[in-house]
Residue frames relative to the residue before (quaternion, step in Angstrom):
aa qw qx qy qz dx dy dz
M 1.0000 0.0000 0.0000 0.0000 0.00 0.00 0.00
V 0.1820 -0.7387 0.6360 0.1291 3.55 -1.14 0.76
D 0.6094 -0.5656 0.4038 0.3817 3.54 -1.26 0.32
Y 0.8356 0.0517 0.0325 0.5459 3.58 0.89 -0.93
I 0.1794 -0.6628 0.7041 0.1811 3.46 -1.44 0.44
I 0.1386 -0.7719 0.6173 0.0626 3.56 -0.90 1.01
V 0.1464 -0.7804 0.6039 0.0699 3.58 -0.87 0.96
G 0.7800 0.2464 -0.2216 0.5309 3.57 -0.42 1.26
V 0.0562 -0.8108 0.5825 -0.0047 3.55 -0.82 1.02
G 0.2349 0.7223 -0.5894 0.2752 3.52 0.78 1.16
L 0.7962 -0.2934 0.1988 0.4904 3.56 -1.20 -0.37
G 0.6602 0.4994 -0.3118 0.4664 3.59 0.98 -0.76
G 0.6622 0.5079 -0.3039 0.4596 3.58 0.94 -0.88
I 0.6448 0.5140 -0.3219 0.4652 3.59 0.95 -0.84
A 0.6654 0.5077 -0.3094 0.4513 3.58 0.89 -0.91
F 0.6707 0.4766 -0.3157 0.4725 3.59 0.98 -0.75
C 0.6015 0.5423 -0.3555 0.4666 3.60 1.05 -0.68
E 0.6596 0.5094 -0.3071 0.4595 3.58 0.93 -0.88
T 0.6349 0.5170 -0.3256 0.4729 3.58 1.03 -0.75
L 0.6497 0.5120 -0.3181 0.4631 3.59 0.98 -0.81
E 0.6559 0.5048 -0.3208 0.4605 3.60 0.91 -0.85
E 0.6373 0.5368 -0.3242 0.4478 3.55 0.98 -0.84
Q 0.7396 0.3772 -0.2008 0.5200 3.56 1.11 -0.74
Q 0.4661 -0.7277 0.4031 0.3011 3.57 1.34 0.37
K 0.3768 0.6834 -0.5179 0.3503 3.53 0.91 1.02
S 0.3872 -0.7217 0.5257 0.2300 3.58 -1.02 0.79
F 0.0663 0.8041 -0.5847 0.0848 3.57 -1.11 0.70
V 0.1564 -0.7144 0.6626 0.1614 3.50 -1.43 0.19
V 0.2793 -0.7700 0.5614 0.1180 3.54 -1.24 0.61
F 0.1293 -0.7551 0.6385 0.0739 3.55 -1.09 0.84
D 0.1664 0.7681 -0.6049 0.1286 3.57 -0.94 0.92
D 0.1967 -0.8102 0.5451 0.0880 3.57 -0.89 0.96
D 0.4737 -0.7126 0.4161 0.3077 3.59 1.30 0.33
S 0.3999 0.7404 -0.4619 0.2803 3.60 1.08 0.64
Q 0.7211 0.4081 -0.2385 0.5066 3.59 1.20 -0.43
Q 0.1191 -0.8359 0.5357 -0.0032 3.57 -0.73 1.12
S 0.2823 0.8043 -0.4968 0.1628 3.60 1.12 0.44
S 0.5603 0.6110 -0.3987 0.3922 3.60 1.12 -0.50
N 0.5971 0.5784 -0.3598 0.4236 3.60 1.10 -0.62
V 0.6877 0.5250 -0.2778 0.4175 3.53 1.01 -0.86
A 0.6265 0.5685 -0.3476 0.4043 3.59 1.04 -0.68
G 0.3457 -0.7497 0.4971 0.2671 3.58 1.08 -0.58
G 0.5068 -0.6906 0.3909 0.3366 3.56 1.31 -0.01
M 0.4772 0.6949 -0.4339 0.3180 3.59 1.23 0.02
Y 0.0499 -0.7651 0.6375 0.0762 3.55 -1.18 0.60
N 0.1687 0.7458 -0.6350 0.1096 3.53 -1.08 0.83
P 0.4782 -0.7323 0.4223 0.2380 3.59 -1.00 0.80
V 0.7009 0.4393 -0.2486 0.5039 3.60 1.27 0.10
T 0.3521 -0.6801 0.5982 0.2359 3.54 -1.10 0.75
L 0.2671 -0.8463 0.4450 0.1198 3.54 -0.23 1.30
K 0.5391 0.6002 -0.4238 0.4117 3.57 1.19 -0.08
R 0.8072 0.2196 -0.0892 0.5406 3.56 1.02 -0.86
F 0.3724 -0.7384 0.4748 0.3011 3.60 1.31 -0.07
T 0.4395 0.6502 -0.4936 0.3747 3.55 0.69 1.17
A 0.5287 -0.6405 0.4582 0.3167 3.56 -1.15 0.66
V 0.4887 -0.6291 0.5222 0.3046 3.55 -1.14 0.70
W 0.5940 -0.5859 0.4177 0.3598 3.58 -1.06 0.78
K 0.8547 0.0051 -0.0477 0.5168 3.59 -0.90 1.04
S 0.1795 0.8405 -0.4990 0.1109 3.57 1.09 0.63
Q 0.6555 0.5160 -0.3299 0.4418 3.60 0.89 -0.83
E 0.6648 0.5054 -0.2991 0.4618 3.56 0.93 -0.90
Q 0.6502 0.5152 -0.3139 0.4618 3.57 1.01 -0.79
L 0.6685 0.5131 -0.3036 0.4447 3.59 0.92 -0.89
E 0.6109 0.5627 -0.3521 0.4315 3.58 1.06 -0.67
L 0.7051 0.4397 -0.2567 0.4935 3.59 1.11 -0.63
L 0.5855 0.6685 -0.3577 0.2870 3.55 1.05 -0.82
T 0.7284 0.4545 -0.2773 0.4313 3.61 0.56 -1.09
P 0.6976 0.4455 -0.3119 0.4665 3.65 0.76 -0.83
Y 0.6058 0.5651 -0.3533 0.4345 3.59 1.09 -0.66
Y 0.7331 0.4067 -0.2517 0.4835 3.60 0.76 -0.97
K 0.5825 0.5506 -0.3801 0.4616 3.60 1.13 -0.49
K 0.6320 0.5229 -0.3235 0.4717 3.58 1.01 -0.79
L 0.6614 0.4934 -0.3073 0.4740 3.60 0.96 -0.82
E 0.6270 0.5350 -0.3362 0.4556 3.59 0.99 -0.79
D 0.6759 0.4835 -0.2897 0.4748 3.58 0.93 -0.90
K 0.6646 0.5289 -0.2954 0.4373 3.55 0.97 -0.89
L 0.7846 0.3349 -0.1464 0.5008 3.56 0.94 -0.99
S 0.3559 -0.7586 0.4676 0.2815 3.60 1.34 -0.11
I 0.5421 0.5708 -0.4226 0.4491 3.56 0.86 1.04
K 0.3460 -0.6831 0.5918 0.2518 3.54 -1.35 0.25
I 0.0533 0.8313 -0.5485 0.0727 3.59 -0.56 1.14
D 0.7109 0.4232 -0.2580 0.4989 3.61 1.10 -0.57
H 0.0269 -0.8076 0.5874 -0.0452 3.56 -0.45 1.26
K 0.2868 -0.7681 0.5517 0.1528 3.57 -0.51 1.22
L 0.0956 0.7984 -0.5804 0.1285 3.58 -0.54 1.22
Q 0.4997 -0.6113 0.5197 0.3264 3.54 -1.15 0.64
V 0.1669 -0.7060 0.6683 0.1647 3.52 -1.30 0.48
L 0.0740 -0.8017 0.5932 0.0006 3.56 -0.65 1.15
R 0.2527 -0.7620 0.5842 0.1196 3.54 -0.90 1.04
K 0.3307 -0.7453 0.5494 0.1827 3.58 -0.65 1.15
F 0.3120 -0.7457 0.5591 0.1843 3.55 -0.90 0.94
A 0.2737 -0.7829 0.5430 0.1312 3.55 -0.83 1.04
S 0.8018 0.0717 -0.0186 0.5930 3.59 1.24 -0.36
I 0.6386 -0.4929 0.4190 0.4167 3.54 -1.32 0.22
E 0.6095 0.5618 -0.3497 0.4366 3.58 1.06 -0.72
E 0.6418 0.5088 -0.3240 0.4735 3.59 1.02 -0.78
Q 0.6065 0.5413 -0.3513 0.4644 3.58 1.01 -0.72
N 0.6764 0.4983 -0.2906 0.4580 3.56 0.87 -0.97
T 0.6424 0.5202 -0.3192 0.4636 3.57 1.00 -0.84
W 0.6169 0.5521 -0.3287 0.4546 3.58 1.05 -0.82
F 0.7251 0.4407 -0.2600 0.4609 3.57 0.74 -1.02
E 0.5860 0.5415 -0.3631 0.4811 3.57 1.16 -0.49
A 0.6642 0.5021 -0.2969 0.4675 3.56 0.98 -0.89
S 0.6584 0.5345 -0.3182 0.4239 3.59 0.97 -0.82
D 0.6179 0.5388 -0.3426 0.4588 3.60 1.26 -0.26
K 0.5573 0.6137 -0.3923 0.3985 3.58 1.22 -0.34
P 0.5703 -0.6460 0.3786 0.3377 3.63 -0.83 0.94
N 0.7097 0.4632 -0.2821 0.4496 3.60 0.93 -0.81
L 0.7169 0.4191 -0.2501 0.4979 3.60 1.25 -0.27
Q 0.4679 0.7118 -0.4298 0.2994 3.60 1.20 -0.36
P 0.6868 0.4816 -0.3244 0.4372 3.66 0.88 -0.75
F 0.7618 0.4348 -0.1856 0.4428 3.59 1.17 -0.50
L 0.7417 0.3542 -0.2129 0.5283 3.61 1.18 -0.40
S 0.3526 -0.7344 0.5432 0.2033 3.55 -0.67 1.10
T 0.3619 -0.7342 0.5348 0.2097 3.57 -1.08 0.72
S 0.5490 0.5959 -0.4011 0.4273 3.58 1.28 0.17
L 0.3236 -0.7179 0.5848 0.1949 3.55 -0.98 0.88
L 0.2044 -0.7996 0.5579 0.0869 3.57 -0.62 1.16
K 0.3415 -0.7406 0.5453 0.1937 3.56 -0.89 0.95
N 0.4772 -0.6594 0.5036 0.2896 3.55 -1.13 0.66
T 0.0853 -0.8070 0.5837 0.0283 3.58 -0.85 0.98
N 0.5817 0.5700 -0.3693 0.4475 3.58 1.31 0.03
Q 0.3754 -0.7760 0.4664 0.1984 3.56 -0.46 1.22
K 0.6613 0.5025 -0.3109 0.4621 3.59 1.24 -0.28
I 0.6476 0.4531 -0.3198 0.5226 3.57 1.32 0.18
N 0.2879 -0.7390 0.5868 0.1633 3.54 -0.96 0.94
A 0.3202 0.7344 -0.5309 0.2762 3.58 -0.14 1.29
P 0.0428 -0.8562 0.5146 0.0143 3.63 0.53 1.12
L 0.7102 0.4384 -0.2577 0.4868 3.59 1.17 -0.51
G 0.5508 -0.6674 0.3653 0.3431 3.57 1.29 0.18
F 0.4906 -0.6573 0.5111 0.2570 3.50 -1.40 -0.29
G 0.2635 -0.6724 0.6528 0.2289 3.48 -1.45 0.25
E 0.3148 -0.7728 0.5270 0.1609 3.58 -0.98 0.86
V 0.2462 -0.7210 0.6312 0.1456 3.53 -1.04 0.93
L 0.3158 -0.7739 0.5262 0.1564 3.57 -0.87 0.99
H 0.8117 0.2652 -0.2137 0.4744 3.57 -1.33 0.45
T 0.4445 0.6964 -0.4343 0.3589 3.55 0.86 0.99
G 0.1542 0.7922 -0.5851 0.0797 3.55 -1.30 0.17
R 0.3923 -0.6889 0.5564 0.2488 3.51 -1.34 -0.32
V 0.1928 -0.7465 0.6277 0.1076 3.54 -1.05 0.87
D 0.3784 -0.7019 0.5559 0.2347 3.57 -0.93 0.93
V 0.2024 -0.8414 0.4931 0.0893 3.54 0.18 1.35
N 0.6416 0.5322 -0.3374 0.4373 3.59 0.94 -0.80
K 0.6563 0.4946 -0.3093 0.4786 3.58 0.97 -0.85
L 0.6302 0.5380 -0.3296 0.4525 3.58 0.97 -0.86
Q 0.6960 0.4790 -0.2929 0.4476 3.59 0.76 -1.00
L 0.6438 0.5337 -0.3195 0.4457 3.57 0.95 -0.88
H 0.7201 0.4345 -0.2516 0.4790 3.58 0.82 -0.98
Y 0.6351 0.5266 -0.3479 0.4452 3.59 1.04 -0.62
I 0.6226 0.5160 -0.3415 0.4791 3.58 1.03 -0.72
S 0.6312 0.5238 -0.3328 0.4653 3.60 0.98 -0.80
Y 0.6360 0.5237 -0.3210 0.4671 3.56 1.02 -0.80
L 0.6631 0.5015 -0.3085 0.4622 3.60 0.89 -0.90
K 0.6342 0.5234 -0.3279 0.4651 3.58 1.03 -0.78
S 0.6537 0.5172 -0.3182 0.4515 3.59 0.98 -0.80
Q 0.6987 0.4272 -0.2523 0.5153 3.57 1.25 -0.48
A 0.4151 -0.7240 0.4457 0.3238 3.59 1.35 0.10
K 0.4735 0.6788 -0.4250 0.3667 3.56 1.03 0.87
F 0.6911 0.5077 -0.2514 0.4488 3.58 1.27 -0.14
F 0.0689 -0.7655 0.6393 0.0233 3.56 -1.07 0.91
A 0.2453 -0.7852 0.5563 0.1174 3.59 -0.53 1.21
E 0.5179 0.6145 -0.4384 0.4026 3.56 0.36 1.23
R 0.5282 -0.6164 0.4895 0.3185 3.52 -1.28 0.49
I 0.4648 -0.6610 0.5138 0.2883 3.56 -0.99 0.82
D 0.2426 -0.7251 0.6268 0.1499 3.56 -1.01 0.89
Y 0.3380 -0.7898 0.4741 0.1930 3.57 -0.16 1.30
Q 0.6172 0.5748 -0.3486 0.4089 3.58 1.09 -0.66
Q 0.6910 0.4727 -0.2819 0.4686 3.58 1.18 -0.49
L 0.4990 0.6340 -0.4383 0.3961 3.58 1.27 0.04
Q 0.1230 -0.7684 0.6255 0.0557 3.53 -0.86 1.00
I 0.1545 -0.8126 0.5607 0.0387 3.54 -0.57 1.21
E 0.0542 -0.7800 0.6234 -0.0041 3.57 -0.67 1.15
D 0.6924 -0.4788 0.3297 0.4273 3.57 -1.25 0.16
D 0.8143 0.2571 -0.1036 0.5100 3.58 0.98 -0.84
C 0.8011 0.1637 -0.1031 0.5665 3.61 1.22 0.10
V 0.2763 -0.7003 0.6255 0.2050 3.50 -1.43 0.11
M 0.1190 -0.7983 0.5878 0.0553 3.59 -0.87 0.90
Y 0.0408 0.7769 -0.6263 0.0497 3.53 -0.98 0.94
K 0.8053 -0.1003 -0.0057 0.5844 3.54 -0.47 1.29
N 0.7930 -0.2715 0.1901 0.5111 3.62 -0.59 -1.05
I 0.5850 0.5720 -0.3669 0.4426 3.59 1.26 0.32
T 0.0996 -0.7640 0.6359 0.0457 3.53 -1.00 0.93
A 0.0069 -0.8026 0.5947 -0.0460 3.56 -0.83 1.03
K 0.5535 -0.6029 0.4567 0.3486 3.53 -1.20 0.51
K 0.8058 0.0272 0.0379 0.5904 3.56 1.06 -0.81
I 0.1814 -0.7464 0.6238 0.1443 3.54 -1.32 0.31
V 0.1264 -0.7798 0.6112 0.0483 3.58 -1.02 0.88
F 0.2247 -0.7811 0.5733 0.1040 3.57 -0.75 1.08
C 0.0164 0.7840 -0.6159 0.0761 3.56 -0.69 1.22
E 0.2020 0.8781 -0.4072 0.1494 3.54 0.99 0.95
G 0.4172 -0.6938 0.4943 0.3165 3.60 1.17 -0.09
F 0.8202 -0.1973 0.1443 0.5172 3.57 -1.03 -0.75
G 0.4927 0.6488 -0.4246 0.3949 3.60 1.26 -0.15
L 0.4385 0.7058 -0.4437 0.3357 3.57 1.28 -0.16
Q 0.5658 0.6304 -0.3869 0.3644 3.59 1.09 -0.60
Y 0.7025 0.4430 -0.2599 0.4926 3.59 1.19 -0.51
N 0.5611 0.6273 -0.3757 0.3880 3.59 1.27 -0.18
P 0.3457 -0.7831 0.4735 0.2074 3.63 -0.42 1.15
F 0.6304 0.5450 -0.3384 0.4370 3.60 1.19 -0.34
F 0.8298 0.2061 -0.0676 0.5142 3.58 0.99 -0.77
N 0.4628 0.7083 -0.4517 0.2829 3.62 1.16 0.07
Y 0.4920 0.6252 -0.4476 0.4082 3.58 1.26 0.19
L 0.5777 0.6080 -0.3752 0.3947 3.59 1.20 -0.42
P 0.4809 -0.7074 0.4439 0.2669 3.61 -1.00 0.81
L 0.1427 0.7598 -0.6082 0.1799 3.54 0.45 1.28
T 0.1945 -0.8426 0.4934 0.0939 3.56 -0.09 1.28
G 0.2789 -0.7790 0.5142 0.2257 3.58 0.98 -0.80
T 0.0579 -0.7855 0.6160 0.0114 3.56 -1.00 0.88
K 0.3357 -0.7442 0.5429 0.1967 3.56 -0.71 1.07
G 0.0209 -0.7947 0.6065 -0.0126 3.53 -0.93 0.96
E 0.0803 -0.7760 0.6241 0.0447 3.54 -1.11 0.74
L 0.0012 0.7849 -0.6195 -0.0140 3.54 -1.17 0.61
L 0.4057 -0.7150 0.5320 0.2030 3.51 -1.33 0.35
D 0.2626 -0.6661 0.6659 0.2095 3.50 -1.29 0.58
I 0.0179 0.8083 -0.5872 0.0384 3.57 -0.81 0.99
E 0.2538 -0.7225 0.6159 0.1849 3.53 -1.37 0.25
I 0.0238 -0.7742 0.6323 -0.0136 3.57 -1.01 0.93
E 0.3387 -0.7536 0.5291 0.1935 3.56 -0.71 1.02
D 0.8709 0.0415 -0.0432 0.4877 3.56 -1.12 0.86
F 0.3153 0.7566 -0.5086 0.2634 3.57 0.96 0.87
D 0.0797 -0.8636 0.4919 0.0761 3.57 1.12 -0.80
L 0.2678 0.7510 -0.5515 0.2452 3.57 0.84 0.95
D 0.0686 -0.8243 0.5620 0.0050 3.59 -0.65 1.10
F 0.6881 0.3602 -0.2940 0.5571 3.58 1.19 0.59
I 0.4971 -0.6057 0.5158 0.3464 3.56 -1.31 0.24
L 0.1787 -0.8017 0.5666 0.0651 3.56 -0.71 1.10
K 0.1124 -0.7740 0.6212 0.0493 3.56 -0.92 1.00
S 0.0855 0.7373 -0.6654 0.0800 3.51 -0.79 1.12
G 0.7880 -0.0582 0.0772 0.6081 3.61 -0.42 -1.14
A 0.7595 0.0871 -0.0447 0.6431 3.55 1.25 -0.61
F 0.5180 -0.5905 0.5012 0.3632 3.54 -1.34 0.05
I 0.0628 -0.7231 0.6791 0.1093 3.53 -1.27 0.52
I 0.1274 -0.8235 0.5527 -0.0125 3.54 -0.63 1.24
P 0.3386 -0.7454 0.5314 0.2177 3.63 -0.68 1.00
L 0.2049 -0.7944 0.5658 0.0825 3.57 -0.95 0.96
G 0.6448 -0.4678 0.3339 0.5039 3.58 1.26 -0.19
G 0.7977 0.1796 -0.1737 0.5489 3.54 -1.00 0.86
N 0.7292 -0.3863 0.2995 0.4789 3.56 -0.88 -0.94
K 0.5112 0.6611 -0.3945 0.3821 3.59 1.27 0.39
Y 0.0005 -0.7987 0.5985 -0.0619 3.55 -1.02 0.94
K 0.2703 -0.7066 0.6189 0.2111 3.54 -1.33 0.36
V 0.1207 -0.7678 0.6269 0.0539 3.54 -1.13 0.78
G 0.3865 0.7201 -0.5137 0.2612 3.57 -0.78 0.94
A 0.8440 -0.0406 -0.3823 -0.3739 1.33 -2.43 -0.18
T 0.5482 -0.6083 0.4599 0.3435 3.54 -1.27 0.38
N 0.2172 -0.7403 0.6159 0.1596 3.55 -1.35 0.21
N 0.0735 0.7872 -0.6051 0.0940 3.55 -0.56 1.18
W 0.2179 -0.8198 0.5207 0.0962 3.58 -0.41 1.22
A 0.6684 0.5285 -0.2989 0.4295 3.60 1.19 -0.38
D 0.7336 0.4068 -0.2194 0.4981 3.58 0.88 -0.96
K 0.0961 -0.8176 0.5672 0.0230 3.61 -0.64 1.11
T 0.4686 0.6706 -0.4563 0.3500 3.60 1.15 0.42
N 0.4210 -0.6841 0.5331 0.2656 3.55 -1.28 0.38
E 0.4284 0.6852 -0.4647 0.3620 3.56 1.09 0.79
I 0.4269 -0.6845 0.5226 0.2757 3.58 -0.93 0.87
T 0.2028 -0.7955 0.5643 0.0876 3.57 -1.13 0.66
T 0.5240 -0.6187 0.4828 0.3310 3.55 -1.15 0.62
E 0.5844 0.5865 -0.3750 0.4168 3.59 1.11 -0.61
A 0.6675 0.4928 -0.3029 0.4688 3.57 0.95 -0.88
R 0.6377 0.5211 -0.3371 0.4562 3.59 0.96 -0.78
H 0.6626 0.4999 -0.3113 0.4628 3.57 0.91 -0.87
E 0.6315 0.5368 -0.3297 0.4521 3.59 1.01 -0.81
L 0.6964 0.4690 -0.2774 0.4671 3.58 0.87 -0.96
E 0.6623 0.4945 -0.3224 0.4615 3.60 0.95 -0.77
E 0.6197 0.5323 -0.3500 0.4585 3.58 1.04 -0.67
K 0.6639 0.4856 -0.3031 0.4811 3.59 0.98 -0.82
L 0.6321 0.5341 -0.3264 0.4569 3.58 1.02 -0.81
Q 0.7000 0.4716 -0.2706 0.4630 3.56 0.88 -0.92
G 0.5445 0.6245 -0.3883 0.4034 3.56 1.29 -0.21
F 0.8040 0.1970 -0.1266 0.5466 3.60 1.18 -0.41
L 0.6613 0.5090 -0.3112 0.4547 3.63 1.20 -0.31
K 0.1288 -0.7857 0.6032 0.0479 3.56 -0.75 1.09
S 0.5850 0.5417 -0.3772 0.4714 3.55 0.66 1.15
D 0.5096 -0.5901 0.5154 0.3556 3.54 -1.27 0.38
Y 0.0229 -0.7816 0.6233 0.0030 3.56 -1.20 0.56
K 0.2647 -0.7453 0.5887 0.1671 3.55 -1.31 0.30
V 0.3177 -0.7279 0.5771 0.1903 3.58 -0.84 0.99
T 0.1475 -0.8226 0.5467 0.0521 3.58 -0.67 1.09
N 0.8057 -0.0118 0.0268 0.5916 3.60 1.17 -0.43
Q 0.1621 -0.7449 0.6362 0.1189 3.53 -1.31 0.44
L 0.1488 -0.8121 0.5635 0.0278 3.56 -0.80 1.08
V 0.0856 -0.7975 0.5969 0.0170 3.54 -1.17 0.62
G 0.1568 0.7696 -0.6130 0.0857 3.54 -1.19 0.57
I 0.3948 -0.6869 0.5542 0.2553 3.55 -1.30 0.31
R 0.3016 -0.7567 0.5541 0.1718 3.56 -0.55 1.16
P 0.4000 -0.7082 0.5193 0.2622 3.62 -0.98 0.74
T 0.1015 0.8229 -0.5461 0.1194 3.57 0.26 1.28
V 0.2951 -0.7452 0.5826 0.1353 3.54 -1.16 0.77
I 0.6443 -0.5636 0.3419 0.3879 3.58 -1.08 0.64
D 0.7522 0.3413 -0.2225 0.5178 3.63 1.05 -0.59
R 0.4803 -0.7200 0.3922 0.3115 3.59 1.34 0.34
K 0.5836 0.5376 -0.3953 0.4627 3.61 1.10 0.62
P 0.5987 -0.5936 0.3949 0.3650 3.62 -1.12 0.58
L 0.3776 -0.6924 0.5744 0.2191 3.51 -1.40 0.29
L 0.1330 0.7852 -0.5886 0.1387 3.58 -0.45 1.24
G 0.5203 0.6451 -0.4729 0.2990 3.55 -1.14 0.62
N 0.4983 -0.6386 0.4887 0.3240 3.52 -1.28 -0.28
H 0.6444 -0.5340 0.3881 0.3860 3.54 -1.25 0.52
P 0.5667 -0.6385 0.3946 0.3397 3.62 -0.92 0.82
N 0.7755 0.3356 -0.1804 0.5035 3.60 1.05 -0.68
H 0.7553 0.3028 -0.1707 0.5556 3.60 1.22 -0.31
K 0.2539 -0.8378 0.4707 0.1094 3.55 -0.20 1.29
N 0.6922 0.4228 -0.3014 0.5012 3.62 1.21 0.06
I 0.5984 0.4992 -0.3711 0.5049 3.59 1.27 0.44
F 0.0383 -0.8344 0.5470 -0.0555 3.57 -0.61 1.18
I 0.2303 -0.7596 0.5939 0.1314 3.53 -1.33 0.35
L 0.0055 0.7250 -0.6885 -0.0170 3.51 -1.29 0.69
N 0.2836 0.7644 -0.5036 0.2857 3.56 -0.16 1.29
G 0.7187 0.5011 -0.3040 0.3742 3.53 -1.35 -0.20
L 0.3292 0.7750 -0.4870 0.2319 3.60 1.09 0.64
G 0.3411 -0.7835 0.4694 0.2223 3.58 1.27 -0.11
S 0.7505 -0.3280 0.2741 0.5041 3.57 -0.89 -0.96
R 0.6107 0.5782 -0.3296 0.4291 3.60 1.31 0.12
G 0.2813 0.8253 -0.4654 0.1520 3.58 1.23 0.27
V 0.6156 0.5630 -0.3562 0.4209 3.60 0.97 -0.80
M 0.7536 0.4174 -0.2053 0.4644 3.54 0.88 -0.97
I 0.7729 0.4082 -0.2029 0.4415 3.57 0.84 -0.94
S 0.5347 0.6836 -0.4025 0.2911 3.62 1.12 -0.56
P 0.6647 0.4793 -0.3500 0.4538 3.70 0.80 -0.74
Y 0.6393 0.5459 -0.3192 0.4375 3.56 1.05 -0.79
V 0.7359 0.4187 -0.2557 0.4667 3.60 0.72 -1.02
A 0.5831 0.5668 -0.3821 0.4391 3.61 1.11 -0.55
Q 0.6670 0.4851 -0.2993 0.4798 3.58 0.96 -0.84
K 0.6388 0.5303 -0.3264 0.4518 3.58 1.01 -0.78
L 0.6699 0.4853 -0.3102 0.4684 3.59 0.93 -0.83
F 0.6308 0.5267 -0.3414 0.4562 3.59 0.96 -0.80
D 0.6692 0.4940 -0.3052 0.4636 3.58 0.88 -0.90
Y 0.6235 0.5353 -0.3341 0.4616 3.56 1.09 -0.66
I 0.7104 0.4587 -0.2624 0.4648 3.57 0.89 -0.96
E 0.8102 0.3398 -0.1472 0.4543 3.55 0.64 -1.14
N 0.7968 0.2984 -0.1405 0.5063 3.59 1.04 -0.71
E 0.4046 -0.7604 0.4288 0.2725 3.55 1.37 0.17
I 0.3497 0.7028 -0.5223 0.3331 3.55 1.03 0.91
S 0.4721 -0.7096 0.4434 0.2775 3.57 -0.63 1.09
L 0.4586 -0.6553 0.5303 0.2813 3.52 -1.17 0.68
E 0.5524 -0.5618 0.4846 0.3800 3.55 -1.20 0.48
K 0.5605 -0.6550 0.3895 0.3243 3.56 -0.87 0.94
E 0.5999 0.5936 -0.3595 0.3981 3.60 1.12 -0.61
I 0.7792 0.3249 -0.1633 0.5105 3.60 1.12 -0.63
D 0.5290 0.6353 -0.4036 0.3919 3.59 1.27 -0.19
I 0.4467 -0.7108 0.4695 0.2736 3.60 -0.78 0.97
K 0.4601 0.6716 -0.4573 0.3579 3.60 1.21 -0.12
R 0.5599 0.6203 -0.3901 0.3867 3.60 1.17 -0.46
F 0.7373 0.4007 -0.2249 0.4951 3.60 1.21 -0.39
E 0.4476 0.7410 -0.4383 0.2419 3.61 1.22 -0.24
N 0.7034 0.4871 -0.2983 0.4229 3.57 0.71 -1.01
K 0.7267 0.4511 -0.2480 0.4549 3.57 0.99 -0.79
Y 0.8220 0.3061 -0.1077 0.4679 3.56 0.91 -0.93
F 0.7056 0.4969 -0.2963 0.4091 3.59 0.94 -0.76
K 0.0940 -0.7524 0.6505 0.0434 3.51 -1.06 0.92
A 0.4914 -0.6881 0.4422 0.2993 3.58 -0.66 1.07
M 0.3690 -0.7430 0.5262 0.1870 3.52 -0.99 0.97
């Protein structure tokens, strides 16, 4: 018997695995590589929603965990994944400048918004009104992390590259059995794959399709993440990511010309340089109607749990929610009501 079966090895699954290892709990992981939402996030983390200049929920608490968490993973896997980068918001008008400085006076935003107006010095960027700087930001190479983490799990004989067959799950009062594995508990971290999960598909995980572009720009020398109509993220050398779109209607994993045109139009709104598109990526973010994660246990099965709904904030929020779920399961510490799936039971759950 193991302590846990984990289903899904995205950012949430990895964070929960790390929490289990830290607490010396045994586990195995199942993942079929069907969910690609990590590609869409671009790996960026920042504590402010830059469209409306509002603080991310529990941003300070999340940031306190972020750096030591990824440093531990870097040391464990012998890789570099956490790149500290400025995020600069391009001002499109004097009104935006004023709104920025008004926001920076708010107590919950003061730690994250610089009050200095930065002038543009890059001749290939159209930004006559300059930038505002977001503090405590960066980018995690999510693809590298996932690849190396799966290799690590395989080396520990903890990984099964297969889709869970829900019909073969046997749920008892004190354990869960799947094929030849018996576990005390099972945690589903499936991202948008939740729609196929008969235990939790009652939850309002709407999903948002996002697409982004890989591009190359010669002699651009951008050493920060730039937010204008879209983000442009430096990857090293002459390689950059541009994104991402938000499509609430289309739930397919097919790239679209409409998304490419949208991103190129936004890119050309501030870039005064030729570029080459080398790739287009797509994924469905696991977004919830109230934009908060989904944590907790099934109403009828007390050994079946969920960690999902991280949306586009998985890099930043995953260590925080993984610890919260572990404390809920093992230490009987109540979940915050904003993230507890009990908030949806009365409206959505029908007893099975």
